[in-house]
C-alpha positions in Angstrom: -9.3 8.1 -14.6 -10.0 11.2 -12.5 -13.6 12.6 -12.2 -13.1 16.4 -12.5 -16.5 17.0 -11.0 -15.4 15.5 -7.7 -11.8 16.4 -7.8 -10.6 19.1 -5.4 -7.0 20.2 -5.2 -5.9 19.5 -1.6 -3.4 22.5 -1.6 -6.4 24.8 -1.5 -7.9 23.0 1.5 -5.3 22.0 4.0 -2.1 23.3 5.5 0.6 20.8 6.6 -0.3 21.2 10.3 -3.3 21.8 12.5 -3.1 24.3 15.3 -4.9 24.3 18.7 -6.6 21.0 18.4 -7.6 18.1 20.6 -6.7 14.6 19.5 -8.5 11.6 20.7 -5.8 9.1 21.7 -7.8 5.9 21.1 -7.5 4.7 17.5 -10.5 4.1 15.2 -9.7 0.6 13.9 -11.6 -0.9 10.9 -11.3 -4.0 8.8 -9.2 -6.0 11.3 -6.6 -3.2 11.5 -6.3 -2.6 7.8 -7.6 0.9 8.2 -6.6 3.0 11.3 -7.3 6.6 12.1 -7.2 9.2 14.9 -9.9 11.8 15.5 -8.9 15.5 15.6 -11.3 18.0 17.2 -11.2 21.7 16.5 -12.2 24.6 18.8 -14.9 25.6 16.3 -16.5 22.2 16.5 -15.1 20.8 13.3 -14.0 17.2 13.3 -11.5 15.4 11.1 -9.8 12.0 11.1 -6.2 11.3 10.0 -5.5 7.7 9.0 -3.8 5.1 6.8 -5.3 2.4 4.7 -3.4 -0.8 3.9 -3.7 -2.4 0.5 -7.3 -3.8 0.1 -10.9 -3.3 -0.9 -13.2 -1.4 1.4 -16.8 -0.1 1.7 -17.6 2.7 4.1 -21.0 4.2 5.1 -21.4 7.9 5.9 -23.8 9.8 8.1 -22.7 13.4 7.2 -21.0 14.6 4.0 -17.3 14.0 4.0 -14.3 15.4 2.2 -11.5 12.9 1.7 -8.0 14.3 1.0 -5.3 12.0 -0.2 -2.1 12.8 1.7 0.0 10.0 0.3 -0.4 7.1 -2.1 -3.6 6.6 -4.1 -7.0 5.0 -4.0 -9.6 4.0 -6.6 -13.1 5.3 -5.6 -16.6 4.4 -6.5 -19.1 6.9 -5.1 -22.8 6.2 -4.3 -25.1 6.2 -7.3 -22.2 5.7 -9.7 -20.9 2.6 -11.6 -17.6 4.4 -12.4 -14.3 4.0 -10.6 -12.0 7.1 -10.3 -8.4 7.2 -9.2 -7.3 9.9 -6.7 -3.7 10.5 -5.8 -1.6 12.5 -3.3 -2.7 16.1 -3.4 -6.2 15.4 -4.6 -9.5 15.2 -2.7 -13.1 14.1 -3.3 -16.5 14.7 -1.6 -18.8 11.9 -0.4 -22.5 12.4 0.1 -24.0 12.0 3.6 -26.1 9.0 4.3 -24.5 7.0 1.6 -21.8 4.3 0.9 -18.7 4.4 -1.1 -16.2 1.8 -2.2 -12.4 2.1 -2.2 -9.6 0.0 -3.7 -6.2 0.8 -2.2 -3.3 -0.3 -4.4 0.3 -1.3 -3.5 1.8 1.1 -0.9 -1.4 2.0 0.9 -3.0 5.4 1.3 -2.5 8.2 3.8 -5.7 10.4 4.2 -7.5 13.1 6.0 -11.3 12.9 6.3 -13.2 16.1 7.1 -16.8 15.8 8.3 -18.8 18.6 6.8 -21.9 20.2 8.3 
């Protein structure tokens, strides 16, 4: 089931490439290597991570609000203050509140994603 209140079409938000960026070479590794990402820094101060999640169940904490874009695969998501799981697939995105936690279930095939940290 897709929560239309949190659903954002990715095509409106992100081109296929980033221009004039700095990439941090060292990987961000979580859950014993099941989730790996790289940090991308933009000239205007914006920060994103590009990563891949293997099949599994995860819980992440946030400091700032985040926009999660699904670049490939799918994930089931339960946001803070919700008991409902929603499925997001390639081409979709959802927002996560700052200073919160959210749970993910990544099914067969894994999930390719882009996380944008919002001001």
